[in-house]
Every structure is written in structure tokens, then in C-alpha cells.
C-alpha positions as CSV (number, residue, x, y, z in Angstrom):
1,M,-0.2,0.0,0.0
2,S,1.6,3.3,-0.9
3,A,1.8,6.3,1.5
4,F,-1.0,7.8,-0.4
5,E,-3.3,5.1,-0.4
6,S,-2.6,4.8,3.5
7,L,-3.6,8.4,4.1
8,L,-6.6,8.0,2.4
9,R,-7.7,5.1,4.5
10,R,-7.8,7.7,7.3
11,E,-11.2,9.1,5.9
12,R,-12.1,10.9,8.9
13,T,-8.8,12.8,9.3
14,V,-8.7,13.5,5.7
15,A,-12.4,14.6,5.3
16,A,-12.8,16.4,8.5
17,G,-9.4,18.6,7.2
18,A,-10.9,19.0,4.1
19,I,-14.1,20.3,5.4
20,A,-12.1,23.0,7.8
21,I,-10.0,24.1,4.7
22,L,-13.0,24.6,2.4
23,A,-14.7,26.3,5.2
24,G,-11.4,28.3,6.6
25,L,-10.5,29.5,2.5
26,A,-14.3,30.8,2.1
27,W,-14.0,32.7,5.6
28,V,-10.8,34.0,4.1
29,Y,-12.4,35.2,1.0
30,I,-15.0,36.8,2.7
31,W,-12.6,38.8,5.1
32,R,-10.9,40.2,2.0
33,G,-14.1,41.6,0.8
34,A,-15.7,39.0,-1.8
35,G,-15.0,41.2,-4.6
36,M,-17.1,43.4,-3.6
37,G,-13.9,46.4,-3.1
38,I,-13.7,46.8,0.5
39,S,-12.8,44.2,3.1
40,A,-15.4,43.0,5.2
41,L,-13.6,44.1,8.5
42,D,-14.6,47.7,7.4
43,M,-17.4,46.6,6.0
44,T,-18.2,45.6,9.5
45,A,-17.1,48.6,11.2
46,F,-19.6,50.8,8.4
47,T,-22.6,48.5,9.2
48,L,-21.9,48.7,13.3
49,F,-20.4,52.3,13.7
50,P,-21.8,54.4,10.4
51,H,-20.4,57.2,10.9
52,L,-17.2,55.7,11.0
53,K,-14.7,56.9,7.5
54,P,-17.3,58.3,5.2
55,D,-14.7,59.0,2.5
56,A,-13.7,55.2,2.5
57,M,-17.4,54.4,2.6
58,A,-17.7,56.9,-0.9
59,G,-15.2,55.3,-2.5
60,M,-16.5,51.1,-2.4
61,Q,-19.9,52.8,-3.7
62,A,-17.8,54.4,-6.3
63,T,-16.0,50.9,-7.1
64,S,-18.5,48.4,-6.6
65,G,-20.8,49.5,-9.4
66,M,-23.9,48.8,-7.5
67,P,-25.5,52.2,-6.3
68,G,-27.8,52.5,-9.7
69,L,-27.1,49.7,-11.5
70,P,-27.0,52.1,-14.2
71,S,-26.2,49.9,-17.1
72,A,-26.6,46.0,-18.6
73,P,-22.8,45.3,-18.6
74,V,-22.2,46.6,-15.0
75,V,-25.6,45.0,-13.6
76,A,-24.2,41.7,-15.4
77,A,-20.7,41.9,-13.8
78,G,-21.7,43.0,-10.2
79,W,-24.9,40.3,-10.5
80,A,-21.8,37.6,-11.1
81,T,-19.4,39.0,-8.0
82,I,-22.5,39.0,-5.6
83,V,-23.5,35.5,-6.8
84,L,-20.1,34.3,-5.8
85,M,-20.4,36.7,-2.3
86,W,-22.9,35.1,-1.7
87,W,-21.9,31.5,-2.5
88,T,-18.9,31.6,-0.6
89,M,-20.6,32.9,2.5
90,M,-22.7,29.7,2.4
91,I,-20.0,27.5,2.0
92,A,-18.2,29.2,5.0
93,M,-21.6,29.1,7.0
94,M,-23.3,25.6,5.6
95,T,-20.3,23.0,5.2
96,P,-19.5,22.6,8.7
97,S,-23.0,22.0,9.7
98,A,-22.9,19.5,6.9
99,A,-19.5,17.8,8.4
100,P,-21.5,14.9,10.1
101,L,-23.3,13.6,6.9
102,L,-20.3,13.9,5.0
103,L,-17.9,11.7,7.8
104,L,-20.7,9.1,8.2
105,Y,-21.1,8.6,4.3
106,G,-17.4,8.0,4.3
107,R,-17.3,5.6,7.0
108,V,-20.0,3.7,5.9
109,L,-18.4,3.3,2.5
110,R,-15.5,2.2,3.8
111,Q,-17.4,-0.5,6.0
112,R,-19.5,-1.5,2.7
113,V,-18.1,-4.8,0.8
114,P,-14.7,-4.2,0.3
115,E,-13.6,-3.4,-2.9
116,P,-10.2,-3.6,-4.8
117,R,-10.1,0.4,-4.9
118,P,-12.5,2.0,-2.2
119,E,-14.5,4.7,-3.6
120,Y,-12.5,8.0,-2.2
121,A,-14.1,9.9,-4.5
122,A,-17.6,9.9,-3.1
123,P,-17.5,12.0,-0.6
124,I,-16.5,14.9,-2.5
125,V,-18.9,14.0,-5.3
126,L,-21.6,14.3,-2.1
127,A,-20.3,17.6,-1.1
128,A,-20.3,18.9,-4.8
129,G,-24.1,17.8,-5.1
130,Y,-24.6,19.9,-1.6
131,L,-23.0,23.1,-2.7
132,T,-24.6,23.0,-6.0
133,V,-27.8,23.6,-4.3
134,W,-26.5,26.4,-2.2
135,L,-25.5,27.6,-5.5
136,A,-28.8,28.1,-6.6
137,F,-29.8,29.5,-3.7
138,S,-26.9,32.1,-4.0
139,I,-28.1,33.1,-7.4
140,A,-31.7,33.5,-6.0
141,A,-30.4,35.6,-3.4
142,S,-28.2,37.8,-5.3
143,S,-31.0,38.5,-7.8
144,I,-33.4,39.6,-4.9
145,Q,-30.7,41.7,-3.5
146,I,-30.1,43.8,-6.7
147,A,-33.7,43.8,-6.8
148,L,-34.2,45.1,-3.2
149,Q,-31.5,47.8,-4.4
150,R,-33.2,49.0,-7.0
151,A,-36.1,49.8,-5.0
152,G,-34.0,51.2,-2.3
153,L,-34.9,49.3,-0.1
154,V,-31.4,47.7,0.6
155,S,-28.6,50.2,0.9
156,A,-25.7,49.8,-2.0
157,T,-23.2,50.7,0.5
158,M,-24.0,49.2,3.7
159,L,-25.8,46.4,1.7
160,R,-28.3,45.9,4.8
161,S,-32.1,46.9,4.9
162,Q,-32.6,50.9,5.1
163,S,-36.4,50.3,5.6
164,V,-37.8,49.6,8.9
165,A,-40.9,48.0,7.3
166,L,-38.7,45.6,5.3
167,S,-36.5,45.1,8.4
168,A,-39.5,44.3,10.9
169,A,-41.4,41.7,8.1
170,V,-38.0,39.8,7.3
171,L,-37.6,39.7,11.6
172,M,-40.9,38.3,12.0
173,A,-41.3,36.0,8.9
174,A,-38.1,34.5,10.2
175,G,-39.5,34.4,13.8
176,V,-42.5,32.3,12.3
177,Y,-40.8,30.1,9.9
178,Q,-38.6,28.8,13.0
179,L,-41.6,28.0,15.0
180,S,-43.1,26.4,12.1
181,P,-44.0,22.7,11.5
182,L,-41.9,23.0,8.1
183,K,-38.6,24.2,9.9
184,Y,-39.0,21.6,12.9
185,A,-39.9,18.7,9.7
186,C,-36.2,20.0,7.7
187,L,-34.2,20.5,10.6
188,R,-35.1,16.9,11.9
189,R,-33.8,15.3,8.8
190,C,-30.8,17.8,8.9
191,R,-29.7,16.6,12.5
192,G,-30.2,12.8,11.4
193,P,-27.6,11.9,9.0
194,V,-28.0,8.3,9.6
195,E,-31.5,8.2,8.9
196,F,-31.2,10.4,5.6
197,L,-28.4,7.9,4.5
198,V,-31.0,4.6,5.3
199,R,-33.7,6.6,3.6
200,H,-31.8,8.0,0.7
201,W,-28.7,5.8,0.2
202,R,-27.7,5.5,-3.9
203,A,-25.0,3.5,-5.0
204,G,-21.8,5.0,-7.1
205,R,-20.9,8.9,-7.8
206,A,-24.1,9.6,-9.8
207,G,-25.9,8.3,-6.0
208,A,-23.9,10.8,-4.2
209,F,-24.6,13.9,-6.3
210,V,-28.1,13.1,-5.7
211,M,-27.8,12.6,-2.2
212,G,-26.1,15.6,-1.7
213,L,-28.8,17.6,-3.6
214,R,-31.4,16.1,-1.4
215,H,-30.0,16.9,1.7
216,G,-29.1,20.4,0.5
217,A,-32.8,21.1,-0.2
218,W,-33.4,20.3,3.1
219,C,-30.9,22.3,4.7
220,I,-32.1,25.1,2.4
221,G,-35.4,24.5,3.7
222,C,-34.3,24.6,7.2
223,C,-32.2,27.6,6.8
224,W,-33.1,30.0,3.9
225,M,-35.5,32.6,6.3
226,L,-32.3,32.6,9.0
227,M,-30.1,33.7,5.5
228,A,-32.9,36.3,4.4
229,L,-31.7,37.8,7.9
230,L,-28.2,38.9,6.2
231,F,-30.7,41.7,4.6
232,V,-31.2,43.0,8.1
233,G,-27.9,42.9,10.0
234,G,-26.0,43.5,6.7
235,V,-24.8,40.9,4.0
236,M,-20.8,41.7,4.8
237,N,-21.4,42.6,8.1
238,L,-18.8,39.7,10.0
239,V,-20.4,39.8,13.4
240,W,-24.0,39.1,11.6
241,V,-22.5,36.0,9.6
242,A,-20.8,34.8,12.1
243,L,-24.0,34.5,14.7
244,L,-26.1,33.1,12.0
245,A,-23.6,30.6,11.4
246,L,-23.3,29.6,15.0
247,L,-26.8,29.6,14.9
248,V,-26.9,27.2,12.3
249,L,-24.5,24.8,13.7
250,V,-26.2,24.6,17.2
251,E,-29.3,23.8,15.0
252,K,-28.1,21.1,13.7
253,I,-25.3,19.4,16.0
254,A,-26.0,20.3,19.3
255,P,-28.1,18.5,21.7
256,V,-30.1,21.6,22.4
257,G,-30.6,22.6,18.7
258,V,-34.1,22.3,18.6
259,L,-34.6,24.3,21.5
260,A,-32.5,27.0,20.0
261,S,-34.0,26.9,17.1
262,R,-37.3,27.8,18.9
263,L,-35.9,30.2,21.1
264,A,-34.1,32.2,18.8
265,G,-37.5,32.3,16.6
266,T,-39.3,33.7,20.0
267,A,-36.7,36.5,20.0
268,L,-36.8,37.8,16.1
269,I,-40.9,37.5,16.5
270,V,-40.2,40.2,19.4
271,W,-37.6,41.8,18.0
272,G,-39.3,42.4,14.8
273,A,-42.6,43.9,16.6
274,A,-39.9,45.9,18.9
275,T,-38.7,47.7,15.2
276,V,-41.9,48.5,14.5
277,W,-42.9,50.4,17.8
278,V,-39.3,51.6,18.6
């Protein structure tokens, strides 16, 4: 057995390391600004403390090409950049919570009837299917963001809602969804990788890709309204992104995940109501 094959047989270590590297690279790309012409650290400072560095903010507005979205070529280029930004955020936020499924899938493959050459690539294909679904979500989210910017509801510089009505609606809708039976059904499947593999097992790389698509669809059903909260706290607000990523991770992995989900839902409803009345 070669040293490379010996390393690959430590599939849990390799898979966990690959997941950590992928998520880490995504976070680095976000930190560096995700192609938006300004670092996420500065964007976070602008979001939390909008009175800071107005000249730098104006510079970002001039280079991003987003404020007025004036012409078709600029819109196309801006849209592609925004899609990549959203997809990178989804990779950073969602990949760690998918780790239990990916690790379990690799282990199951190793414990099945031995093959002359084990299928090392199948977990990668499953992850590709999972991230493909989040790419589709990112395309939709980017289109919504541009539409909201054109309508003047989302700031093209802060990348956050500048409408009290929109913020309150998103907060309360997210809270209600957190408490809904559909949210619980999706969360239960995200929290049960064993049950998922038993119900949806498909052999081969094509089967792995389909399983990744299915698991990604359940994850979107679980988290899409939480991702909509990025429009409230700031799409490039590192503090907000990290808090949502932590909530997603707790929901899907921690023993108190379901309770945390319901508490978060209640808090969001109260926050949304307070946004209207304050």
C-alpha cells in the first residue's frame, strides 16, 4: 500500500481536514471583501458604526458598481460578483454543519463490501451536490438583493436594509418560520444523518451527487429564512454572519439544537415587533 493510499484510508481525518480547509478558505475570501472592493472588516465597522470613515465608504460605492446599477454590462458583472459573494458565504456558514453527514458517509463506504479500489471520490461528489444546491440559492439571493437595491430598500453601500418595514417583516417572518412545522421537519432531517442515509442511499458517484442535492434541499428548507436575515444585519457584516453561522451549527449539531431554534424564533418575533414600535 502506498503512503497516499494509507493516508486516504484515514478518511475521517482527511475529510474533516478538507471540510475545515474549505470553510476556512471561504471565510478568508469573505474577510478580504469577496470582490466587493472593500474588506469585510471595514464593512462590518461601517455597518455597526455608520459614522466612521465616510470617505472610504464613498470610495466603495464608486468602485462597486452597485449603487445605481446603471447599465446592463455593469449589472451583469455586479451580479456575478454578488453571486460568488453569497455562495462563498453559504460555503463558510453551511459546510461545517454538513460535516456529520459527510464523515458518516465516508465511514459507511469504508465498511461496505470491500472493493479492489475503495471509492474515495464519492464523499467529494456528495459535497459537490450539496454545494450545488446552495449555488442555486445564492443565485436567487443575489437577484433579490439587486432588486431590493434598485427599489431603495437595501443600501448599496451598507448592503443592509434601510427600510424599517422590510427589516420588521423579515425578522418576524423568520421568527414565525423558526416555530413552524416545516422548519422542524427540515431540521429533523438535517440533524439525522443516519436516517438520511438509510432513507436516501444511492450507490455510485451519481448517487452521491443526488444525495448531496437532496440533503442540500433539506438544509435550504431549514435555513433559508435565517439567510434572509443577512439583509437585516448586513450581508457583509462579519459579526452578523458569524452569529448566524453559529446558530445554524447549534441547530443542526448540538443536543439543544431544537430548543435553540425555537428560542431564536421567539426572539426574532419580539425583535421584529420592537422594530416597528420603537
